[in-house]
Biopython code that builds the backbone (N, CA, C, O; Angstrom):
import numpy as np
from Bio.PDB.StructureBuilder import StructureBuilder

atoms = [
    (1, "MET", "N", (-27.874, -29.994, 18.898)),
    (1, "MET", "CA", (-27.737, -28.625, 18.864)),
    (1, "MET", "C", (-26.733, -28.055, 19.870)),
    (1, "MET", "O", (-26.111, -27.030, 19.591)),
    (2, "ASN", "N", (-26.578, -28.627, 20.907)),
    (2, "ASN", "CA", (-25.629, -28.150, 21.965)),
    (2, "ASN", "C", (-24.152, -28.310, 21.398)),
    (2, "ASN", "O", (-23.319, -27.443, 21.660)),
    (3, "TRP", "N", (-23.869, -29.266, 20.726)),
    (3, "TRP", "CA", (-22.454, -29.406, 20.176)),
    (3, "TRP", "C", (-22.199, -28.389, 19.081)),
    (3, "TRP", "O", (-21.051, -28.001, 18.861)),
    (4, "GLN", "N", (-23.221, -27.956, 18.401)),
    (4, "GLN", "CA", (-22.936, -26.924, 17.356)),
    (4, "GLN", "C", (-22.545, -25.535, 17.960)),
    (4, "GLN", "O", (-21.789, -24.744, 17.396)),
    (5, "LEU", "N", (-23.131, -25.333, 19.141)),
    (5, "LEU", "CA", (-22.765, -24.035, 19.888)),
    (5, "LEU", "C", (-21.292, -24.138, 20.331)),
    (5, "LEU", "O", (-20.538, -23.174, 20.202)),
    (6, "TRP", "N", (-20.896, -25.284, 20.842)),
    (6, "TRP", "CA", (-19.481, -25.499, 21.224)),
    (6, "TRP", "C", (-18.512, -25.358, 20.047)),
    (6, "TRP", "O", (-17.432, -24.780, 20.174)),
    (7, "VAL", "N", (-18.932, -25.908, 18.884)),
    (7, "VAL", "CA", (-18.175, -25.814, 17.718)),
    (7, "VAL", "C", (-18.010, -24.406, 17.277)),
    (7, "VAL", "O", (-16.907, -24.016, 16.891)),
    (8, "ALA", "N", (-19.027, -23.632, 17.311)),
    (8, "ALA", "CA", (-19.072, -22.201, 16.933)),
    (8, "ALA", "C", (-18.136, -21.424, 17.917)),
    (8, "ALA", "O", (-17.352, -20.576, 17.489)),
    (9, "ILE", "N", (-18.230, -21.713, 19.165)),
    (9, "ILE", "CA", (-17.450, -21.031, 20.191)),
    (9, "ILE", "C", (-15.910, -21.412, 20.040)),
    (9, "ILE", "O", (-15.021, -20.588, 20.252)),
    (10, "GLY", "N", (-15.671, -22.704, 19.665)),
    (10, "GLY", "CA", (-14.306, -23.078, 19.375)),
    (10, "GLY", "C", (-13.740, -22.379, 18.201)),
    (10, "GLY", "O", (-12.583, -21.959, 18.247)),
    (11, "ILE", "N", (-14.502, -22.222, 17.118)),
    (11, "ILE", "CA", (-13.948, -21.586, 15.923)),
    (11, "ILE", "C", (-13.713, -20.118, 16.244)),
    (11, "ILE", "O", (-12.675, -19.603, 15.827)),
    (12, "VAL", "N", (-14.559, -19.414, 16.928)),
    (12, "VAL", "CA", (-14.386, -18.040, 17.327)),
    (12, "VAL", "C", (-13.190, -17.895, 18.188)),
    (12, "VAL", "O", (-12.442, -16.927, 18.051)),
    (13, "ALA", "N", (-12.968, -18.868, 19.117)),
    (13, "ALA", "CA", (-11.826, -18.736, 20.015)),
    (13, "ALA", "C", (-10.524, -19.003, 19.271)),
    (13, "ALA", "O", (-9.492, -18.423, 19.611)),
    (14, "ALA", "N", (-10.554, -19.863, 18.270)),
    (14, "ALA", "CA", (-9.329, -20.239, 17.549)),
    (14, "ALA", "C", (-8.944, -19.013, 16.561)),
    (14, "ALA", "O", (-7.770, -18.737, 16.314)),
    (15, "ALA", "N", (-10.005, -18.330, 16.040)),
    (15, "ALA", "CA", (-9.760, -17.179, 15.202)),
    (15, "ALA", "C", (-9.105, -15.983, 16.114)),
    (15, "ALA", "O", (-8.194, -15.253, 15.721)),
    (16, "LEU", "N", (-9.695, -15.916, 17.327)),
    (16, "LEU", "CA", (-9.247, -14.806, 18.236)),
    (16, "LEU", "C", (-7.676, -15.112, 18.561)),
    (16, "LEU", "O", (-6.833, -14.215, 18.593)),
    (17, "LEU", "N", (-7.400, -16.426, 18.788)),
    (17, "LEU", "CA", (-6.075, -16.895, 19.208)),
    (17, "LEU", "C", (-5.064, -16.475, 17.937)),
    (17, "LEU", "O", (-4.004, -15.877, 18.126)),
    (18, "VAL", "N", (-5.498, -16.833, 16.757)),
    (18, "VAL", "CA", (-4.649, -16.639, 15.621)),
    (18, "VAL", "C", (-4.487, -15.100, 15.367)),
    (18, "VAL", "O", (-3.413, -14.655, 14.963)),
    (19, "PHE", "N", (-5.487, -14.354, 15.592)),
    (19, "PHE", "CA", (-5.482, -12.799, 15.461)),
    (19, "PHE", "C", (-4.449, -12.330, 16.535)),
    (19, "PHE", "O", (-3.516, -11.593, 16.216)),
    (20, "ALA", "N", (-4.633, -12.769, 17.810)),
    (20, "ALA", "CA", (-3.821, -12.184, 18.763)),
    (20, "ALA", "C", (-2.284, -12.631, 18.505)),
    (20, "ALA", "O", (-1.374, -11.807, 18.603)),
    (21, "ALA", "N", (-2.076, -13.857, 18.200)),
    (21, "ALA", "CA", (-0.693, -14.232, 17.766)),
    (21, "ALA", "C", (-0.111, -13.495, 16.704)),
    (21, "ALA", "O", (1.082, -13.196, 16.748)),
    (22, "ALA", "N", (-0.867, -13.162, 15.719)),
    (22, "ALA", "CA", (-0.331, -12.381, 14.591)),
    (22, "ALA", "C", (-0.032, -10.944, 15.028)),
    (22, "ALA", "O", (0.921, -10.333, 14.545)),
    (23, "ARG", "N", (-0.840, -10.410, 15.935)),
    (23, "ARG", "CA", (-0.527, -9.012, 16.500)),
    (23, "ARG", "C", (0.658, -8.975, 17.258)),
    (23, "ARG", "O", (1.481, -8.062, 17.191)),
    (24, "MET", "N", (0.757, -10.126, 18.094)),
    (24, "MET", "CA", (1.949, -10.113, 18.980)),
    (24, "MET", "C", (3.270, -10.334, 18.268)),
    (24, "MET", "O", (4.326, -9.848, 18.674)),
    (25, "ARG", "N", (3.152, -11.140, 17.115)),
    (25, "ARG", "CA", (4.403, -11.263, 16.311)),
    (25, "ARG", "C", (4.756, -9.926, 15.634)),
    (25, "ARG", "O", (5.920, -9.530, 15.576)),
    (26, "HIS", "N", (3.708, -9.238, 15.122)),
    (26, "HIS", "CA", (4.053, -7.877, 14.635)),
    (26, "HIS", "C", (4.596, -6.947, 15.676)),
    (26, "HIS", "O", (5.523, -6.193, 15.381)),
    (27, "ALA", "N", (4.075, -6.956, 16.876)),
    (27, "ALA", "CA", (4.595, -6.205, 18.008)),
    (27, "ALA", "C", (6.029, -6.505, 18.219)),
    (27, "ALA", "O", (6.880, -5.628, 18.370)),
    (28, "GLN", "N", (6.280, -7.850, 18.223)),
    (28, "GLN", "CA", (7.688, -8.214, 18.430)),
    (28, "GLN", "C", (8.650, -7.722, 17.403)),
    (28, "GLN", "O", (9.760, -7.297, 17.724)),
    (29, "HIS", "N", (8.238, -7.775, 16.186)),
    (29, "HIS", "CA", (9.068, -7.141, 15.066)),
    (29, "HIS", "C", (9.322, -5.743, 15.303)),
    (29, "HIS", "O", (10.454, -5.288, 15.139)),
    (30, "VAL", "N", (8.314, -4.994, 15.692)),
    (30, "VAL", "CA", (8.432, -3.442, 15.829)),
    (30, "VAL", "C", (9.343, -3.283, 17.041)),
    (30, "VAL", "O", (10.277, -2.483, 16.988)),
    (31, "PHE", "N", (9.112, -4.007, 18.123)),
    (31, "PHE", "CA", (10.041, -3.883, 19.310)),
    (31, "PHE", "C", (11.549, -4.153, 18.942)),
    (31, "PHE", "O", (12.475, -3.463, 19.369)),
    (32, "ASP", "N", (11.693, -5.239, 18.100)),
    (32, "ASP", "CA", (13.083, -5.612, 17.767)),
    (32, "ASP", "C", (13.667, -4.453, 16.915)),
    (32, "ASP", "O", (14.831, -4.088, 17.084)),
    (33, "ASP", "N", (12.805, -3.847, 15.950)),
    (33, "ASP", "CA", (13.305, -2.843, 15.156)),
    (33, "ASP", "C", (13.684, -1.520, 15.994)),
    (33, "ASP", "O", (14.583, -0.763, 15.629)),
    (34, "ILE", "N", (13.019, -1.344, 16.991)),
    (34, "ILE", "CA", (13.306, -0.112, 17.858)),
    (34, "ILE", "C", (14.391, -0.314, 18.707)),
    (34, "ILE", "O", (15.106, 0.658, 18.949)),
    (35, "THR", "N", (14.685, -1.550, 19.278)),
    (35, "THR", "CA", (15.814, -1.822, 20.158)),
    (35, "THR", "C", (16.954, -2.287, 19.554)),
    (35, "THR", "O", (17.932, -2.463, 20.280)),
    (36, "HIS", "N", (17.049, -2.553, 18.243)),
    (36, "HIS", "CA", (18.180, -2.994, 17.611)),
    (36, "HIS", "C", (19.192, -1.851, 17.515)),
    (36, "HIS", "O", (18.943, -0.832, 16.872)),
    (37, "VAL", "N", (20.329, -2.043, 18.165)),
    (37, "VAL", "CA", (21.319, -0.956, 18.197)),
    (37, "VAL", "C", (22.533, -1.163, 17.254)),
    (37, "VAL", "O", (23.417, -0.311, 17.156)),
    (38, "ASP", "N", (22.539, -2.292, 16.589)),
    (38, "ASP", "CA", (23.734, -2.627, 15.775)),
    (38, "ASP", "C", (23.572, -2.194, 14.295)),
    (38, "ASP", "O", (24.435, -2.442, 13.453)),
    (39, "ARG", "N", (22.461, -1.558, 14.033)),
    (39, "ARG", "CA", (22.276, -1.119, 12.572)),
    (39, "ARG", "C", (23.025, 0.156, 12.209)),
    (39, "ARG", "O", (23.455, 0.904, 13.087)),
    (40, "PRO", "N", (23.168, 0.382, 11.002)),
    (40, "PRO", "CA", (23.973, 1.566, 10.606)),
    (40, "PRO", "C", (23.129, 2.870, 10.840)),
    (40, "PRO", "O", (21.899, 2.834, 10.812)),
    (41, "ALA", "N", (23.803, 3.962, 11.060)),
    (41, "ALA", "CA", (23.223, 5.261, 11.381)),
    (41, "ALA", "C", (22.294, 5.681, 10.129)),
    (41, "ALA", "O", (22.634, 5.482, 8.963)),
    (42, "PRO", "N", (21.104, 6.274, 10.506)),
    (42, "PRO", "CA", (20.297, 6.697, 9.375)),
    (42, "PRO", "C", (20.870, 7.954, 8.634)),
    (42, "PRO", "O", (21.753, 8.644, 9.143)),
    (43, "ALA", "N", (20.337, 8.208, 7.441)),
    (43, "ALA", "CA", (20.908, 9.274, 6.629)),
    (43, "ALA", "C", (20.537, 10.663, 7.180)),
    (43, "ALA", "O", (21.262, 11.623, 6.916)),
    (44, "MET", "N", (19.410, 10.805, 7.951)),
    (44, "MET", "CA", (19.018, 12.013, 8.494)),
    (44, "MET", "C", (19.330, 11.954, 9.998)),
    (44, "MET", "O", (19.304, 10.905, 10.641)),
    (45, "GLN", "N", (19.627, 13.157, 10.509)),
    (45, "GLN", "CA", (19.978, 13.295, 11.908)),
    (45, "GLN", "C", (18.690, 13.404, 12.669)),
    (45, "GLN", "O", (17.691, 13.778, 12.055)),
    (46, "ALA", "N", (18.614, 13.117, 13.935)),
    (46, "ALA", "CA", (17.387, 13.096, 14.743)),
    (46, "ALA", "C", (16.892, 14.488, 14.801)),
    (46, "ALA", "O", (15.667, 14.608, 14.829)),
    (47, "ASP", "N", (17.622, 15.584, 14.826)),
    (47, "ASP", "CA", (17.154, 16.927, 14.865)),
    (47, "ASP", "C", (16.378, 17.316, 13.683)),
    (47, "ASP", "O", (15.363, 18.009, 13.746)),
    (48, "GLU", "N", (16.921, 16.815, 12.529)),
    (48, "GLU", "CA", (16.174, 17.121, 11.162)),
    (48, "GLU", "C", (14.855, 16.398, 11.185)),
    (48, "GLU", "O", (13.840, 16.978, 10.800)),
    (49, "LEU", "N", (14.823, 15.138, 11.626)),
    (49, "LEU", "CA", (13.602, 14.420, 11.701)),
    (49, "LEU", "C", (12.570, 15.186, 12.563)),
    (49, "LEU", "O", (11.404, 15.356, 12.207)),
    (50, "ALA", "N", (13.068, 15.610, 13.665)),
    (50, "ALA", "CA", (12.175, 16.289, 14.643)),
    (50, "ALA", "C", (11.628, 17.561, 14.040)),
    (50, "ALA", "O", (10.441, 17.870, 14.150)),
    (51, "HIS", "N", (12.506, 18.277, 13.414)),
    (51, "HIS", "CA", (12.113, 19.517, 12.665)),
    (51, "HIS", "C", (11.104, 19.257, 11.600)),
    (51, "HIS", "O", (10.118, 19.993, 11.555)),
    (52, "ARG", "N", (11.237, 18.334, 10.776)),
    (52, "ARG", "CA", (10.339, 17.896, 9.761)),
    (52, "ARG", "C", (8.990, 17.499, 10.225)),
    (52, "ARG", "O", (7.955, 17.877, 9.676)),
    (53, "ARG", "N", (9.047, 16.653, 11.351)),
    (53, "ARG", "CA", (7.804, 16.141, 12.023)),
    (53, "ARG", "C", (7.088, 17.335, 12.564)),
    (53, "ARG", "O", (5.884, 17.403, 12.316)),
    (54, "SER", "N", (7.620, 18.249, 13.237)),
    (54, "SER", "CA", (6.863, 19.441, 13.876)),
    (54, "SER", "C", (6.391, 20.259, 12.733)),
    (54, "SER", "O", (5.251, 20.717, 12.797)),
    (55, "HIS", "N", (7.114, 20.493, 11.717)),
    (55, "HIS", "CA", (6.653, 21.280, 10.578)),
    (55, "HIS", "C", (5.379, 20.679, 9.988)),
    (55, "HIS", "O", (4.362, 21.353, 9.822)),
    (56, "ARG", "N", (5.471, 19.440, 9.689)),
    (56, "ARG", "CA", (4.278, 18.700, 9.172)),
    (56, "ARG", "C", (3.043, 18.738, 10.028)),
    (56, "ARG", "O", (1.920, 18.938, 9.565)),
    (57, "MET", "N", (3.317, 18.526, 11.360)),
    (57, "MET", "CA", (2.178, 18.497, 12.331)),
    (57, "MET", "C", (1.528, 19.907, 12.373)),
    (57, "MET", "O", (0.306, 20.002, 12.490)),
    (58, "SER", "N", (2.348, 21.038, 12.276)),
    (58, "SER", "CA", (1.759, 22.296, 12.478)),
    (58, "SER", "C", (1.070, 22.798, 11.144)),
    (58, "SER", "O", (0.364, 23.806, 11.138)),
    (59, "HIS", "N", (1.295, 22.104, 10.111)),
    (59, "HIS", "CA", (0.710, 22.579, 8.870)),
    (59, "HIS", "C", (-0.422, 21.648, 8.416)),
    (59, "HIS", "O", (-0.989, 21.916, 7.357)),
    (60, "GLU", "N", (-0.763, 20.675, 9.065)),
    (60, "GLU", "CA", (-1.998, 19.842, 8.732)),
    (60, "GLU", "C", (-3.219, 20.407, 9.254)),
    (60, "GLU", "O", (-3.301, 20.689, 10.449)),
    (61, "PRO", "N", (-4.245, 20.607, 8.393)),
    (61, "PRO", "CA", (-5.387, 21.153, 8.844)),
    (61, "PRO", "C", (-6.247, 20.271, 9.723)),
    (61, "PRO", "O", (-6.465, 19.105, 9.393)),
    (62, "GLY", "N", (-6.733, 20.783, 10.811)),
    (62, "GLY", "CA", (-7.619, 19.990, 11.640)),
    (62, "GLY", "C", (-6.945, 19.198, 12.664)),
    (62, "GLY", "O", (-7.601, 18.444, 13.383)),
    (63, "ARG", "N", (-5.648, 19.320, 12.785)),
    (63, "ARG", "CA", (-4.887, 18.581, 13.760)),
    (63, "ARG", "C", (-4.281, 19.511, 14.722)),
    (63, "ARG", "O", (-3.473, 20.341, 14.305)),
    (64, "HIS", "N", (-4.588, 19.457, 15.966)),
    (64, "HIS", "CA", (-4.055, 20.317, 17.018)),
    (64, "HIS", "C", (-3.480, 19.370, 18.182)),
    (64, "HIS", "O", (-4.075, 18.359, 18.555)),
    (65, "ARG", "N", (-2.403, 19.755, 18.652)),
    (65, "ARG", "CA", (-1.791, 18.998, 19.725)),
    (65, "ARG", "C", (-2.510, 19.334, 21.082)),
    (65, "ARG", "O", (-2.637, 20.518, 21.393)),
    (66, "ARG", "N", (-2.947, 18.417, 21.836)),
    (66, "ARG", "CA", (-3.602, 18.699, 23.080)),
    (66, "ARG", "C", (-2.835, 17.888, 24.195)),
    (66, "ARG", "O", (-2.238, 16.827, 24.015)),
    (67, "HIS", "N", (-2.960, 18.581, 25.377)),
    (67, "HIS", "CA", (-2.312, 17.917, 26.541)),
    (67, "HIS", "C", (-3.334, 17.078, 27.236)),
    (67, "HIS", "O", (-4.515, 17.425, 27.251)),
    (68, "GLY", "N", (-2.920, 15.996, 27.805)),
    (68, "GLY", "CA", (-3.713, 15.101, 28.632)),
    (68, "GLY", "C", (-4.456, 14.063, 28.014)),
    (68, "GLY", "O", (-5.133, 13.296, 28.699)),
]
sb = StructureBuilder()
sb.init_structure("model")
sb.init_model(0)
sb.init_chain("A")
sb.init_seg("    ")
for serial, (resi, resn, name, xyz) in enumerate(atoms, 1):
    if name == "N":
        sb.init_residue(resn, " ", resi, " ")
    sb.init_atom(name, np.array(xyz, "f"), 0.0, 1.0, " ", f" {name:<3s}", serial, name[0])
structure = sb.get_structure()
């Protein structure tokens, strides 16, 4: 019975490690996308994106920007 507990703990630990590795790999891809400066310029300018984002945020019901 004792070895079965260790097997269960090992399986859970392995699953957590695989999950953490997958999340870290995804985070690395996101970081690389953010910091990659050699890509071509986007079609929209940053000001236009900010304007559309603020317009969308102000018109969504139930969403309020809070400080802190």
